[in-house]
C-alpha positions as CSV (number, residue, x, y, z in Angstrom):
1,M,-1.6,18.9,26.0
2,E,2.3,18.4,25.7
3,T,4.6,18.0,22.9
4,I,7.8,16.0,22.7
5,T,9.7,16.3,19.6
6,S,13.4,15.4,20.6
7,I,15.1,12.1,21.2
8,S,17.3,13.9,23.8
9,N,14.2,14.6,26.2
10,Q,14.7,12.9,29.5
11,L,11.4,11.3,29.3
12,V,12.2,9.7,25.6
13,K,15.2,8.3,27.4
14,D,13.5,6.8,30.2
15,T,11.3,5.3,27.9
16,V,14.0,3.8,25.8
17,K,15.3,2.0,28.9
18,L,12.3,0.1,29.2
19,Q,13.4,-2.1,26.2
20,Q,15.6,-3.7,28.9
21,K,14.3,-6.3,31.0
22,K,16.5,-4.9,34.2
23,Y,14.7,-1.4,34.0
24,R,11.3,-2.9,33.2
25,D,11.7,-5.1,36.3
26,S,13.2,-2.0,38.5
27,E,10.3,0.2,37.4
28,N,7.7,-2.3,37.3
29,L,6.5,-0.7,33.9
30,F,6.5,-1.9,30.1
31,L,6.0,-1.0,26.6
32,L,2.9,-1.1,24.6
33,E,3.2,-0.5,20.7
34,G,0.4,0.1,18.4
35,Y,-3.3,0.8,18.6
36,K,-4.6,-3.0,19.2
37,S,-2.0,-3.5,22.4
38,I,-2.7,0.0,23.8
39,S,-6.5,-0.2,23.6
40,E,-6.7,-4.0,24.6
41,A,-4.5,-3.1,27.7
42,F,-6.9,0.1,28.5
43,Q,-9.9,-2.3,28.3
44,A,-8.4,-4.8,30.6
45,G,-7.7,-2.2,33.1
46,I,-4.1,-2.2,32.5
47,Q,-2.8,1.4,34.3
48,L,-1.1,3.4,31.5
49,E,1.0,6.1,32.8
50,Y,1.6,8.0,29.2
51,V,1.0,7.6,25.4
52,F,3.4,9.0,22.8
53,V,1.3,9.4,19.6
54,E,1.5,11.1,16.2
55,S,-0.3,14.3,16.1
56,E,-2.4,13.2,13.1
57,K,-3.4,10.0,15.2
58,L,-4.2,11.8,18.2
59,D,-8.4,11.5,17.8
60,K,-7.9,7.5,18.0
61,Y,-6.5,8.0,21.6
62,K,-8.8,10.6,23.2
63,F,-10.7,7.6,25.0
64,L,-7.4,7.1,27.2
65,D,-7.6,8.5,30.4
66,C,-3.7,9.0,31.1
67,R,-1.1,11.6,29.8
68,L,-1.1,11.7,26.1
69,I,2.1,13.5,24.6
70,L,1.9,14.4,21.0
71,T,5.3,13.5,19.1
72,N,7.1,12.6,15.6
73,D,8.3,9.9,13.7
74,A,11.8,10.3,15.1
75,V,10.9,10.1,18.5
76,L,8.6,6.9,18.3
77,K,11.4,5.3,16.2
78,K,13.6,6.0,19.2
79,I,11.1,4.4,21.9
80,S,9.8,1.4,19.8
81,T,11.3,-1.9,19.2
82,T,9.6,-2.4,15.6
83,D,11.5,-2.1,12.5
84,S,8.8,0.8,11.5
85,A,7.6,2.9,14.1
86,P,4.0,2.5,15.3
87,E,1.7,5.4,15.4
88,A,1.7,5.1,19.5
89,V,3.7,3.9,22.2
90,A,2.6,3.6,25.7
91,V,4.0,3.0,29.0
92,G,1.7,0.7,31.3
93,V,2.2,-0.8,34.8
94,Q,2.8,-4.4,34.8
95,K,0.2,-6.8,36.2
96,K,1.4,-9.1,38.6
97,F,-0.3,-12.5,39.2
98,S,0.6,-15.0,41.9
99,S,0.0,-18.8,43.3
100,K,-3.3,-17.1,44.7
101,D,-4.8,-17.0,41.3
102,L,-4.4,-20.7,40.7
103,V,-7.0,-21.5,43.4
104,N,-10.2,-21.9,41.0
105,A,-8.1,-23.3,38.1
106,K,-9.0,-26.3,36.4
107,K,-7.3,-26.5,33.3
108,V,-3.6,-25.1,33.4
109,V,-0.8,-25.1,31.0
110,L,2.7,-25.3,32.4
111,L,5.5,-24.1,30.0
112,E,9.2,-25.1,31.0
113,N,12.1,-23.3,30.1
114,I,10.3,-21.3,26.8
115,R,12.7,-18.9,25.8
116,D,11.4,-18.0,22.6
117,L,9.7,-14.9,22.8
118,G,7.5,-15.3,19.9
119,N,6.3,-18.9,21.0
120,L,5.5,-17.7,24.6
121,G,3.3,-15.1,23.3
122,T,1.7,-17.1,20.7
123,I,1.1,-19.9,23.1
124,L,-0.6,-17.3,25.6
125,R,-3.0,-16.1,22.8
126,S,-4.0,-20.0,21.9
127,A,-4.6,-20.5,25.7
128,V,-7.0,-17.6,25.8
129,A,-8.8,-18.8,23.1
130,F,-9.1,-22.5,24.0
131,G,-10.3,-21.8,27.6
132,A,-7.3,-22.5,29.8
133,D,-7.7,-21.1,33.4
134,A,-4.4,-20.0,33.9
135,I,-0.6,-20.4,32.6
136,V,2.4,-21.4,34.8
137,L,6.0,-20.5,33.7
138,Y,8.6,-22.9,35.2
139,G,12.2,-22.8,35.2
140,D,14.1,-20.4,32.8
141,C,11.2,-18.5,30.8
142,A,11.4,-15.7,28.9
143,D,10.4,-12.3,29.9
144,L,6.4,-11.9,29.7
145,Y,6.9,-8.3,29.3
146,N,9.4,-8.0,26.6
147,P,7.9,-5.9,23.8
148,K,8.0,-9.0,21.3
149,C,6.1,-11.1,23.7
150,V,3.6,-8.4,24.4
151,R,2.9,-7.7,20.6
152,S,2.8,-11.4,19.7
153,T,-0.2,-11.8,22.1
154,V,-2.1,-9.7,20.2
155,G,-4.1,-8.0,23.5
156,N,-4.4,-11.4,25.3
157,L,-1.5,-10.8,27.7
158,W,-3.9,-9.9,30.7
159,K,-6.9,-12.2,30.0
160,I,-5.8,-15.1,32.1
161,P,-3.5,-15.4,35.0
162,V,0.2,-16.0,34.2
163,V,2.1,-17.1,37.0
164,Y,5.8,-17.7,37.6
165,L,6.6,-20.7,39.9
166,N,9.8,-22.0,41.4
167,N,8.5,-24.9,42.6
168,L,5.2,-26.8,42.2
169,G,4.4,-27.6,45.8
170,Q,1.0,-29.1,46.3
171,Y,-0.7,-26.9,43.8
172,F,-1.6,-29.7,41.5
173,E,-1.9,-32.8,43.7
174,D,-5.2,-33.5,42.6
175,F,-4.6,-33.0,38.9
176,D,-4.0,-35.2,36.2
177,R,-0.5,-34.1,35.3
178,I,-0.3,-34.7,31.5
179,A,3.4,-34.6,30.0
180,T,3.6,-33.9,26.5
181,L,6.0,-36.2,24.9
182,P,7.5,-37.7,21.5
183,R,7.7,-41.1,22.5
184,T,4.4,-42.4,24.4
185,E,1.6,-44.7,23.6
186,N,-1.3,-42.2,24.4
187,M,-2.2,-40.5,21.4
188,L,-4.1,-37.3,21.4
189,R,-7.1,-38.6,19.6
190,N,-7.9,-41.3,22.1
191,F,-7.3,-39.1,25.3
192,K,-10.0,-38.6,27.6
193,P,-9.3,-35.1,29.5
194,S,-10.0,-34.9,33.0
195,E,-12.0,-32.4,35.1
196,K,-8.6,-30.7,36.2
197,M,-5.5,-30.9,34.0
198,L,-2.0,-29.6,33.9
199,V,-1.0,-29.8,30.8
200,M,2.9,-29.5,30.7
201,F,5.3,-28.4,27.6
202,G,8.9,-28.3,27.6
203,S,11.2,-26.3,25.2
204,E,11.6,-27.1,21.3
205,A,15.4,-28.0,21.7
206,D,14.9,-30.0,25.1
207,G,11.4,-31.0,25.9
208,L,10.2,-31.6,29.4
209,S,12.9,-32.1,32.2
210,D,13.2,-35.4,33.7
211,E,11.9,-33.5,36.9
212,L,8.6,-33.0,35.4
213,I,8.5,-36.2,33.5
214,K,8.4,-37.9,36.8
215,Y,6.0,-35.6,37.9
216,A,3.6,-36.3,35.8
217,T,0.6,-38.7,36.1
218,N,-0.4,-39.1,32.4
219,S,1.4,-38.6,28.9
220,V,0.1,-37.9,25.7
221,K,1.6,-37.3,21.9
222,I,0.2,-35.8,18.9
223,E,-0.3,-38.4,16.3
224,M,1.6,-37.2,12.9
225,V,2.7,-39.0,9.8
226,D,5.9,-40.6,10.0
227,S,7.9,-38.2,7.4
228,V,7.3,-35.3,10.0
229,E,9.4,-35.5,13.1
230,S,8.0,-32.8,15.1
231,L,5.7,-29.5,15.3
232,N,6.8,-25.9,16.2
233,L,6.0,-25.6,20.0
234,S,3.2,-22.8,19.9
235,T,1.2,-25.3,17.1
236,S,1.6,-28.2,19.2
237,C,0.3,-26.3,22.2
238,A,-2.5,-25.2,20.1
239,V,-3.3,-28.5,19.0
240,I,-3.2,-30.1,22.2
241,M,-5.2,-27.6,24.3
242,Y,-8.1,-27.2,21.5
243,K,-8.5,-31.1,22.1
244,L,-8.2,-31.3,25.8
245,F,-9.9,-28.0,26.6
246,V,-12.4,-26.9,24.3
């Protein structure tokens, strides 16, 4: 088993590059930080290229069938994106989904222009928890494989298809296309779910675009007390998905 303890090592330098989107895209790789992310990725069938791990934690990672590299805190701090270095950092191969993965989906969440990495990861985690079949990322959305987004999904990143679409075409012609809006008469408590639903959320700052509002066949809003204007996006998504999907 090899040991790497120098931050000047070429593999360490190559791993650090994966903190940047352009290198993640060009190499089709991404970073996983910590035991939970690494073990969940392995269980989901994600191909792991190699794992840097603290010597004293090695036994925890012997179930992995990939290259294990013993290292130290200095290297882990260098390759990690967290404030304090995790006990292990892995490099995995990105799992790609396409529009073909939407064929059998009936409960789909569309996220438009969602740039906040924490929100994106948390929404994906909630979507898995409440039974969504797929997520569509539309417009200028954050990078799914940014380390912060990977961490915030807490191991749920690969459990449902996440598909980037530039146009919606005919994918959802026979769906109830539901716009989540701050001003509509359709209250969530009275909303009747359909068999096939596309539930659309916009960014916290701008909401849904006019394009998607016009594309919608229905709308819904969460009823709240008058003293509260709005909820955090990930909270809103969780509330609506729970009501419509579970």
